[in-house]
N, C-alpha and C positions, 0 to 999 in steps of 0.2 A: 381567722377564716382562711379557707383554702380556695383555690381557684375553681374547684368543683362544687362549692357550696351552693345549695339550692337545686342541684341536679340529682334526680332520682330520689329514692326513698332512704330514710335512715341516715347513717353516718358516712355517706359517700365521700371518700377522699380524706377522712380525718380519723385514722386509726388510733391516734393517741387519745383523742377525746372519747372515742368509742370505748377504749380500754379503761379509761378513768371512770366513765359512767358505769361500766360493768363492775368495777371494784366497789364503787359506792353502793350500787344496787344490792350486791351480795351482803354487804355489811348491815344494811338497814331493812332488809327484807322481812316482812311480817310473817312469811312462811318458814322462817328459819328458827328452829327450836333452840339453837345454840345461844341466842340472845335472850331467851325467856324460858328458863328451866321450869318455872311453875306452869307455864302453858304446855310444855312437853309432858309434865307429870299428869296434868289434867286430861290431855288427849290420850295418854296411855291407859288411864283408869277408865275412861269412857269406852275406849276400844275393847278393852278386856271385858267390861261389863256387858256390852252389847253383842259380843261375839257369839254366834251360835255354834262355833266350832269346838267348844270345850265339852267333852263327854263327862268330865269329872262331876259336873253339876247336874247331869241328866243321864243316869245309868240306863234308863229305858230307851232313850234315844240311841245310846251306844249299842244296845242289844239289837234294836231295829236295823241299825246300819250294818251290823254284822250279818244279820239274816238276809238283808238285801244283797250284800256282797256274795254270800254263799249261793243264793239263788241265781245271781248273774253268772257265777262260775259254772253252776250246774247246767244252765242253758247253753253256755258257750261250749262246754264239753259235749253236750248232746248234739249240737249242730256240727261240731268237728267229727263226731263219731258217725253221723249219718252221711256226711259228705265223703267219707273215705271209702 
């Protein structure tokens, strides 16, 4: 115990104990895929399957996005032309 024990919040006045707790926390963290490769693989598969960002699986969506982008550019150039 240090003389500042009980004062303030957290690890006031005990940097060694704070550092030790941080090291232990990082090793046993449930949020760390390093310790559970199966969990990491599962998360990657779920993320890829649920991702709406893949045009490979939806070519019509890719075409619609291209049309929307072209329309946005046309509108932007029309506004720039009228402002000049």
